[in-house]
C-alpha positions as a printed NumPy array, in Angstrom:
array([[-12.075,  -8.575, -22.147],
       [-12.056, -10.914, -25.062],
       [-14.379, -13.838, -24.421],
       [-15.545, -16.872, -26.367],
       [-19.301, -16.788, -26.516],
       [-20.982, -19.956, -25.243],
       [-22.988, -21.656, -27.935],
       [-26.368, -22.908, -26.908],
       [-29.238, -23.946, -29.135],
       [-32.921, -23.388, -28.683],
       [-35.384, -26.083, -29.704],
       [-38.321, -24.941, -31.799],
       [-41.979, -25.948, -31.464],
       [-41.361, -29.068, -33.52 ],
       [-38.599, -30.2  , -31.178],
       [-35.798, -29.61 , -33.672],
       [-32.835, -27.477, -32.742],
       [-33.   , -23.959, -34.07 ],
       [-30.165, -21.713, -35.08 ],
       [-31.029, -18.948, -32.577],
       [-28.423, -18.514, -29.851],
       [-29.687, -18.269, -26.279],
       [-27.575, -16.581, -23.604],
       [-28.102, -16.499, -19.874],
       [-26.543, -14.307, -17.197],
       [-23.718, -13.79 , -16.67 ],
       [-23.315, -12.536, -20.23 ],
       [-19.928, -12.407, -21.962],
       [-19.108,  -8.805, -22.984],
       [-18.927,  -7.884, -26.626],
       [-15.98 ,  -5.506, -26.301],
       [-12.265,  -6.27 , -26.043],
       [-10.312,  -5.881, -22.828],
       [ -6.698,  -5.577, -21.719],
       [ -4.878,  -8.888, -22.12 ],
       [ -7.755, -10.638, -23.856],
       [ -8.755, -14.121, -22.846],
       [ -5.858, -16.161, -21.37 ],
       [ -4.578, -19.198, -23.211],
       [ -2.838, -22.291, -21.903],
       [  0.225, -22.062, -24.14 ],
       [  0.934, -18.343, -23.607],
       [ -0.6  , -17.163, -20.35 ],
       [ -0.172, -20.178, -18.081],
       [  3.682, -20.223, -18.186],
       [  3.928, -16.444, -17.723],
       [  1.362, -16.411, -14.926],
       [  3.113, -19.352, -13.226],
       [  6.339, -17.347, -13.072],
       [  4.569, -14.4  , -11.442],
       [  2.773, -16.809,  -9.111],
       [  6.136, -18.133,  -7.901],
       [  7.514, -14.602,  -7.428],
       [  4.495, -13.447,  -5.43 ],
       [  4.713, -16.55 ,  -3.226],
       [  8.385, -15.796,  -2.492],
       [  7.581, -12.166,  -1.685],
       [  4.679, -13.194,   0.559],
       [  7.024, -15.472,   2.529],
       [  9.656, -12.725,   2.774],
       [  7.268, -10.047,   4.033],
       [  5.568, -12.385,   6.514],
       [  8.975, -13.473,   7.846],
       [  9.993,  -9.83 ,   8.308],
       [  6.692,  -9.095,  10.048],
       [  7.04 , -11.989,  12.487],
       [ 10.674, -11.227,  13.305],
       [  9.837,  -7.574,  13.925],
       [  6.888,  -8.487,  16.158],
       [  9.145, -10.647,  18.318],
       [ 11.429,  -7.643,  18.835],
       [  8.537,  -5.294,  19.525],
       [  9.189,  -3.544,  16.205],
       [  5.697,  -2.673,  14.965],
       [  5.419,  -2.15 ,  11.203],
       [  1.96 ,  -2.918,   9.833],
       [  2.938,  -2.191,   6.22 ],
       [  4.75 ,  -5.54 ,   6.074],
       [  1.425,  -7.21 ,   6.84 ],
       [ -0.319,  -5.104,   4.209],
       [  2.275,  -6.069,   1.596],
       [  1.818,  -9.712,   2.571],
       [ -1.934,  -9.267,   2.051],
       [ -1.302,  -7.786,  -1.386],
       [  0.92 , -10.738,  -2.328],
       [ -1.787, -13.166,  -1.22 ],
       [ -4.327, -11.289,  -3.353],
       [ -2.005, -11.523,  -6.351],
       [ -1.438, -15.229,  -5.702],
       [ -5.209, -15.703,  -5.883],
       [ -5.315, -13.589,  -9.051],
       [ -2.669, -15.727, -10.752],
       [ -4.459, -18.937,  -9.76 ],
       [ -7.766, -17.62 , -11.075],
       [ -6.137, -16.566, -14.346],
       [ -4.603, -20.024, -14.82 ],
       [ -7.97 , -21.642, -14.128],
       [ -9.598, -19.229, -16.549],
       [ -7.098, -20.245, -19.255],
       [ -8.149, -23.877, -18.856],
       [-11.863, -22.95 , -18.843],
       [-12.158, -20.047, -21.292],
       [-15.951, -20.297, -21.575],
       [-16.594, -19.969, -17.835],
       [-17.693, -16.365, -17.384],
       [-17.916, -16.594, -13.584],
       [-14.226, -17.448, -13.343],
       [-13.486, -14.55 , -15.678],
       [-15.426, -12.187, -13.387],
       [-13.443, -13.308, -10.337],
       [-10.117, -12.989, -12.149],
       [-10.943,  -9.5  , -13.391],
       [-12.035,  -8.286,  -9.937],
       [ -8.842,  -9.534,  -8.283],
       [ -6.723,  -7.82 , -10.934],
       [ -8.409,  -4.483, -10.262],
       [ -8.653,  -4.711,  -6.466],
       [ -5.276,  -5.984,  -5.252],
       [ -3.076,  -3.019,  -6.126],
       [ -5.088,  -0.696,  -3.854],
       [ -3.037,  -1.893,  -0.866],
       [  0.195,  -0.642,  -2.441],
       [ -1.408,   2.765,  -3.054],
       [ -2.278,   3.007,   0.644],
       [  1.23 ,   1.987,   1.726],
       [  2.8  ,   4.731,  -0.394],
       [  0.386,   7.294,   1.048],
       [  1.416,   6.269,   4.567],
       [  5.086,   6.656,   3.631],
       [  4.386,  10.085,   2.115],
       [  2.542,  11.174,   5.241],
       [  5.492,  10.186,   7.435],
       [  7.943,  12.074,   5.253],
       [  5.812,  15.224,   5.413],
       [  5.422,  14.946,   9.187],
       [  9.185,  14.614,   9.518],
       [  9.886,  17.65 ,   7.302],
       [  7.037,  19.808,   8.644],
       [  6.041,  18.437,  12.065],
       [  3.492,  21.096,  12.97 ],
       [  1.762,  21.137,   9.581],
       [  2.004,  17.377,   9.104],
       [  0.377,  16.689,  12.465],
       [ -2.334,  19.331,  12.003],
       [ -5.842,  17.818,  12.406],
       [ -6.907,  19.043,   8.939],
       [ -3.982,  17.285,   7.282],
       [ -4.572,  14.055,   9.209],
       [ -8.305,  14.086,   8.47 ],
       [ -7.6  ,  14.66 ,   4.778],
       [ -5.67 ,  11.383,   4.659],
       [ -8.476,   9.642,   6.533],
       [-10.953,  10.952,   3.944],
       [ -8.757,   9.613,   1.131],
       [ -8.649,   6.166,   2.747],
       [-12.441,   6.164,   3.086],
       [-12.838,   7.17 ,  -0.564],
       [-10.471,   4.374,  -1.596],
       [-12.644,   1.792,   0.163],
       [-15.921,   3.24 ,  -1.151],
       [-14.556,   3.461,  -4.703],
       [-13.342,  -0.135,  -4.51 ],
       [-16.812,  -1.331,  -3.527],
       [-18.34 ,   0.688,  -6.367],
       [-15.866,  -0.787,  -8.864],
       [-16.606,  -4.35 ,  -7.796],
       [-20.362,  -3.815,  -8.027],
       [-20.104,  -2.122, -11.433],
       [-17.848,  -4.851, -12.859],
       [-20.102,  -7.643, -11.644],
       [-23.304,  -5.922, -12.744],
       [-21.832,  -5.345, -16.19 ],
       [-21.823,  -9.124, -16.706],
       [-25.422,  -9.567, -15.533],
       [-27.292,  -7.026, -17.638],
       [-27.983,  -6.342, -21.299],
       [-29.578,  -2.961, -20.652],
       [-27.6  ,  -0.312, -22.526],
       [-28.398,   2.426, -19.989],
       [-27.179,   0.286, -17.088],
       [-24.034,  -0.613, -18.989],
       [-23.413,   3.08 , -19.641],
       [-23.641,   3.788, -15.899],
       [-21.34 ,   0.868, -15.097],
       [-18.783,   2.152, -17.589],
       [-18.927,   5.632, -16.03 ],
       [-18.301,   4.145, -12.576],
       [-15.389,   2.063, -13.882],
       [-13.846,   5.14 , -15.512],
       [-14.293,   7.116, -12.292],
       [-12.652,   4.377, -10.229],
       [ -9.709,   4.044, -12.593],
       [ -9.202,   7.82 , -12.691],
       [ -9.42 ,   8.129,  -8.909],
       [ -6.885,   5.361,  -8.331],
       [ -4.528,   6.865, -10.905],
       [ -4.672,  10.154,  -8.976],
       [ -4.108,   8.355,  -5.66 ],
       [ -1.092,   6.503,  -7.061],
       [  0.37 ,   9.837,  -8.194],
       [ -0.313,  11.736,  -4.928],
       [  3.098,  11.033,  -3.317],
       [  4.761,  13.22 ,  -5.969],
       [  3.009,  16.541,  -5.189],
       [  2.95 ,  15.774,  -1.462],
       [  6.667,  15.061,  -1.136],
       [  7.845,  17.676,  -3.63 ],
       [  5.61 ,  20.278,  -2.001],
       [  7.027,  19.355,   1.389],
       [ 10.548,  19.873,   0.077],
       [  9.816,  23.182,  -1.667],
       [  7.963,  24.821,   1.235],
       [ 10.496,  26.384,   3.65 ],
       [ 10.857,  24.511,   6.916],
       [ 10.573,  26.209,  10.297],
       [ 12.193,  23.316,  12.184],
       [ 14.839,  20.712,  11.54 ],
       [ 13.831,  17.454,   9.885],
       [ 12.773,  14.872,  12.435],
       [ 14.792,  11.809,  11.581],
       [ 12.96 ,   8.508,  11.838],
       [ 13.856,   4.939,  10.986],
       [ 17.26 ,   4.091,   9.55 ],
       [ 19.05 ,   5.518,   6.545],
       [ 19.219,   8.991,   5.046],
       [ 16.145,  11.124,   4.587],
       [ 16.821,  11.626,   0.869],
       [ 17.022,   7.849,   0.396],
       [ 13.53 ,   7.469,   1.856],
       [ 12.258,  10.041,  -0.629],
       [ 13.949,   8.246,  -3.548],
       [ 12.416,   4.897,  -2.528],
       [  8.935,   6.378,  -2.232],
       [  9.059,   8.264,  -5.537],
       [ 10.437,   5.219,  -7.375],
       [  7.609,   2.973,  -6.202],
       [  5.049,   5.731,  -6.823],
       [  6.33 ,   6.181, -10.38 ],
       [  5.968,   2.472, -11.163],
       [  2.483,   2.208,  -9.66 ],
       [  1.227,   5.413, -11.266],
       [  2.606,   4.246, -14.623],
       [  0.502,   1.092, -14.448],
       [ -2.587,   2.912, -13.183],
       [ -2.312,   5.622, -15.855],
       [ -1.981,   3.065, -18.645],
       [ -4.998,   1.088, -17.46 ],
       [ -7.302,   4.073, -17.127],
       [ -5.983,   5.659, -20.326],
       [ -6.868,   2.607, -22.377],
       [-10.292,   2.437, -20.724],
       [-11.084,   5.94 , -21.965],
       [-10.538,   4.8  , -25.53 ],
       [-13.595,   3.939, -27.609],
       [-14.478,   0.286, -26.937],
       [-13.564,  -2.095, -29.743],
       [-15.301,  -5.387, -30.61 ],
       [-13.816,  -8.591, -29.233],
       [-12.806,  -9.781, -32.69 ],
       [-10.864,  -6.559, -33.403],
       [ -8.888,  -5.609, -30.244],
       [ -6.451,  -2.673, -30.424],
       [ -2.7  ,  -3.226, -30.217],
       [ -2.421,  -1.739, -26.712],
       [ -4.662,  -4.532, -25.383],
       [ -2.084,  -7.233, -26.123],
       [ -0.845,  -9.656, -23.467],
       [  2.55 ,  -7.993, -23.09 ],
       [  0.91 ,  -4.736, -22.002],
       [ -1.298,  -6.607, -19.539],
       [  1.602,  -8.282, -17.74 ],
       [  3.941,  -5.274, -17.867],
       [  1.507,  -2.676, -16.537],
       [ -0.069,  -5.011, -13.978],
       [  2.059,  -7.797, -12.547],
       [  5.542,  -6.605, -13.548],
       [  5.423,  -3.098, -12.039],
       [  3.799,  -4.511,  -8.9  ],
       [  6.332,  -7.289,  -8.319],
       [  9.188,  -4.796,  -8.787],
       [  7.69 ,  -2.567,  -6.069],
       [  7.146,  -5.501,  -3.696],
       [ 10.715,  -6.728,  -4.196],
       [ 11.986,  -3.162,  -3.715],
       [ 10.249,  -3.028,  -0.324],
       [ 12.141,  -6.174,   0.738],
       [ 15.567,  -5.228,  -0.649],
       [ 15.707,  -1.713,   0.84 ],
       [ 14.033,  -2.897,   4.095],
       [ 11.269,  -0.323,   4.314],
       [ 10.365,  -1.863,   7.681],
       [ 13.52 ,  -0.221,   9.046],
       [ 13.689,   2.933,   6.963],
       [ 10.059,   4.032,   7.439],
       [  9.583,   2.819,  10.993],
       [  8.37 ,   5.353,  13.56 ],
       [  8.07 ,   4.969,  17.338],
       [  4.888,   3.308,  18.523],
       [  2.232,   5.714,  19.752],
       [  3.503,   8.735,  17.795],
       [  0.86 ,  11.439,  18.092],
       [  2.506,  14.781,  17.468],
       [  5.61 ,  16.834,  16.646],
       [  8.756,  15.445,  18.227],
       [  7.518,  11.867,  18.498],
       [  9.325,  10.657,  15.363],
       [ 12.76 ,  11.825,  16.52 ],
       [ 12.155,  10.876,  20.147],
       [ 12.759,  14.423,  21.411],
       [  9.527,  14.314,  23.377],
       [ 10.655,  11.192,  25.225],
       [ 14.008,  12.84 ,  26.001],
       [ 12.259,  15.941,  27.304],
       [ 10.089,  13.844,  29.598],
       [ 13.164,  12.059,  30.9  ],
       [ 14.907,  15.353,  31.632],
       [ 11.833,  16.682,  33.434],
       [ 11.616,  13.519,  35.485],
       [ 15.236,  13.869,  36.585],
       [ 14.733,  17.584,  37.29 ],
       [ 11.683,  16.969,  39.45 ],
       [ 13.367,  14.183,  41.393],
       [ 16.562,  16.107,  42.172],
       [ 15.104,  19.562,  42.684],
       [ 17.52 ,  21.127,  40.177],
       [ 18.152,  21.202,  36.434],
       [ 20.742,  18.617,  35.435],
       [ 23.117,  19.096,  32.536],
       [ 23.078,  16.953,  29.408],
       [ 26.239,  15.166,  30.573],
       [ 24.614,  14.325,  33.91 ],
       [ 21.449,  13.074,  32.265],
       [ 23.407,  10.639,  30.115],
       [ 25.866,   9.749,  32.922],
       [ 28.706,  11.294,  30.967],
       [ 30.465,  13.277,  33.737],
       [ 34.257,  13.206,  33.529],
       [ 35.327,  15.606,  36.234],
       [ 33.838,  17.516,  39.155],
       [ 31.085,  16.561,  41.582],
       [ 28.853,  13.69 ,  40.549],
       [ 25.137,  13.459,  41.161],
       [ 23.751,  10.084,  42.051],
       [ 20.114,   9.117,  42.053],
       [ 19.181,   6.8  ,  44.895],
       [ 15.871,   5.722,  46.275],
       [ 14.265,   4.223,  49.317],
       [ 10.921,   2.807,  50.313],
       [  8.737,   4.982,  52.488],
       [  5.275,   3.932,  53.455],
       [  5.062,   1.337,  50.718],
       [  6.146,   3.811,  47.985],
       [  9.519,   4.189,  46.296],
       [ 10.869,   7.748,  46.794],
       [ 13.685,   9.091,  44.593],
       [ 16.358,  11.156,  46.321],
       [ 19.369,  13.028,  44.941],
       [ 22.739,  12.918,  46.651],
       [ 25.783,  14.841,  45.664],
       [ 29.131,  13.127,  46.004],
       [ 32.618,  13.011,  44.669],
       [ 33.33 ,  11.372,  41.337],
       [ 34.311,   7.754,  41.467],
       [ 37.972,   7.089,  40.888],
       [ 38.833,   5.747,  37.49 ],
       [ 35.403,   6.558,  35.955],
       [ 35.637,   8.337,  32.578]])
């Protein structure tokens, strides 16, 4: 990042001010960074626009979450997207404050950490969507313990890597030791590379799930066509991976001094590959209603749970056990048109409700 170095003077033995510059931690870096230091005339108006957009998206996703909760429609990704929007709102506020106080390094540290940390939530949401698509296309493989534990391991690595990135970024401002700075840079490059891979993971996962021959029919879940779900996921993954790849790619370049930043560190690149791609994804989630398209039944734990076939099977077994015979599909769904009609009645015996089956004639006029 491009910083203005604070100017402090040291008094000599005679009490007169000397020309030597004294710096105290946190130290402003000497290398340029993406976007440079924000300015009031350029960055504040642009950041204010993104601030307004993220506030609108936060309201939209929280409204969807609350309405779904009232209907018993559980979809935690709406809450996660709301959390991301709140993180970006904080990022925009910190960047505006930083523009008004360009010499405050502590504000710069906070702004930089929020920029790097917020997008992780969108990576996790896309991984959850990819996992649901694979489980629908390949129920037995998608629900295999190894596959499920692999996703759990990825989520753990995401959290651990985020903690490492925050520590490395903060420590980089509080040390002048070249060896420590070299280690911090290696950790930052690792974190950026790892997140770029995570953002790209939905592509090989979904494409691999489509190429591998299926042994069962696709378990439909949520609303909308299965191919539309895939298109939504790959579109958002493309945008997020584009931003992540640009950020880590520029980090691998040889650092340049703050007074000679490269062209790819300009402000346009900062806002396009950070805030713009993210706000497009967040708006996409609202417009296409991912809370409906990617919703799965609560308590899904294995093959058949997404499509509800397991619940139907349990219902059929319950009817079979209560009547002492196997009922047809028409009888199960009360869709008998002609012929004898089975009725399920019950009575209380000894404080318990006992289900009985009686066979009678069809009711007149019932179709």
